[in-house]
C-alpha positions in Angstrom: 101.2 133.0 89.4 101.2 130.7 86.3 102.3 127.8 88.6 99.4 128.4 90.7 96.9 128.4 87.8 98.4 125.3 86.4 98.0 123.7 90.0 94.6 124.7 90.2 93.4 123.5 86.8 95.2 119.9 87.5 93.5 119.7 90.9 90.3 120.9 89.5 90.4 117.9 86.7 91.5 115.5 89.2 88.6 116.5 91.4 86.0 116.4 88.2 87.6 112.7 87.3 86.9 111.5 91.1 83.8 112.9 91.2 82.6 111.1 88.1 84.5 107.8 89.3 82.9 108.0 92.6 79.4 108.6 91.0 79.9 105.5 88.8 81.1 103.6 91.7 78.0 104.5 93.9 75.9 102.0 92.3 78.4 99.2 92.8 79.1 100.3 96.3 75.3 100.0 97.0 74.8 96.8 95.3 77.4 95.4 97.8 75.6 96.8 100.7 77.8 99.9 101.4 80.9 97.4 101.8 82.7 98.7 98.9 82.8 97.7 95.2 85.1 94.9 94.1 87.2 95.7 91.3 89.3 93.8 89.1 92.4 96.0 88.7 94.9 93.4 89.7 93.6 90.2 89.6 92.9 88.0 92.8 95.6 85.2 93.3 98.3 87.2 91.6 101.5 88.2 93.5 101.3 91.9 95.1 103.6 94.2 93.0 106.6 95.5 95.1 106.1 98.4 96.9 109.2 100.5 98.5 108.2 104.0 99.6 109.1 106.4 102.4 106.9 106.4 105.6 105.2 109.9 106.3 108.0 110.2 109.3 110.5 110.3 106.8 113.0 108.1 108.5 112.4 104.8 106.9 111.7 103.1 103.9 109.0 100.6 104.0 108.8 97.5 101.8 105.9 95.3 101.3 107.9 92.3 101.3 108.9 93.0 104.9 105.5 92.0 105.8 105.4 88.7 104.2 103.6 86.1 106.4 101.2 88.9 107.6 97.9 89.9 106.2 98.2 93.4 104.8 95.7 96.1 103.8 97.0 98.2 101.3 95.1 101.5 100.9 95.4 104.2 98.4 93.9 107.6 99.7 94.3 111.5 99.5 93.4 114.3 102.3 91.3 115.9 99.8 89.3 112.5 99.3 86.0 112.8 101.3 85.3 108.8 101.2 89.0 108.3 102.1 88.4 110.1 105.3 85.1 108.1 106.1 86.9 105.2 106.0 90.1 106.2 108.0 88.1 105.4 111.5 87.3 101.9 110.5 90.8 101.1 109.6 92.0 102.7 112.7 89.8 100.3 114.7 90.9 97.4 112.8 94.5 98.2 113.4 93.7 98.4 117.1 91.6 95.1 117.2 94.3 93.1 115.1 97.5 94.8 116.3 100.5 92.9 114.8 98.4 90.3 113.0 97.3 92.6 110.2 99.3 95.5 108.8 97.8 98.4 107.2 100.0 100.6 104.7 98.1 103.6 103.8 99.7 104.9 100.4 99.0 108.6 100.2 98.6 110.0 96.4 101.2 112.6 97.5 101.7 114.0 93.8 97.8 115.1 93.9 98.3 117.0 97.5 98.4 120.7 96.7 99.8 121.4 100.1 102.5 118.8 100.0 103.3 116.4 102.9 102.7 119.1 105.5 98.8 118.4 104.8 99.0 114.8 104.9 101.1 115.4 108.4 98.2 117.4 109.8 95.5 115.1 108.6 97.4 112.0 110.3 97.5 114.2 113.6 94.0 115.5 113.4 92.6 112.0 112.7 94.9 110.2 115.6 95.8 107.4 113.3 98.4 104.9 114.3 98.8 102.9 111.0 101.7 103.4 108.7 101.1 106.1 106.0 103.5 105.8 103.1 104.2 108.9 100.4 103.8 108.1 96.6 105.2 111.3 95.4 105.4 110.5 91.9 102.6 108.2 91.5 104.8 105.2 90.8 103.1 102.9 93.2 99.5 104.1 92.4 100.6 103.2 88.7 101.6 99.7 89.5 98.6 99.0 91.2 96.5 100.5 88.4 94.5 102.7 90.9 92.1 104.6 88.9 89.9 105.9 91.9 90.5 106.3 95.5 89.9 105.0 98.1 91.1 101.6 96.5 92.3 99.0 98.9 93.9 95.7 98.4 93.8 92.7 100.9 97.2 91.0 100.7 97.4 87.4 102.2 100.4 86.3 104.5 101.5 84.3 101.2 102.2 88.0 99.3 99.2 87.3 97.1 96.3 89.7 96.5 92.9 88.2 97.9 90.5 91.1 97.2 90.5 94.5 95.5 88.1 97.2 96.8 87.0 100.4 95.4 85.3 103.0 97.6 85.0 103.4 101.3 84.7 100.5 103.3 82.9 99.6 106.6 85.0 98.0 109.7 82.6 94.9 109.2 83.6 94.4 105.8 87.3 95.0 106.4 87.0 92.4 109.1 85.1 89.7 107.3 87.6 90.0 104.5 90.6 89.8 106.8 89.0 86.9 108.9 88.6 85.0 105.2 92.1 85.3 104.3 94.9 83.0 105.1 
């Protein structure tokens, strides 16, 4: 009973923080024509921090360095995040349009998922996404990337350097334009 109460308070706190941060971002998103707001969490041009996480399927560990030489969209999200769900179809469309040219790694904020990995799996099946979902069970990668709001996305060039950071949901057109402007 105490655990459920504590978990409920934690979730409520996270939701309030998210709503506050999302409302603060809304003005920035509107100013950028609905394409997400750029953020200075990690500066463009810096080497992307190492990512090494289990895939949702649990059968392999994925490391960001495995994709050096490819463009990567590193997205931080959660199943309870409405704006995250909004951009998932656009991310799937991008994956289908660019195939192996662009790798999409969707890092789930698993520590905030009250229903655990099962909810993430259920979401993946319902949303019918084919890109890779990684589980950040202890928020290590979220902290390393200084993610304060979700969704937050990092566009990483084939050289392994951060090209752009975006907070808030993105449109397909914005993702495509950003990918095409990268090396």
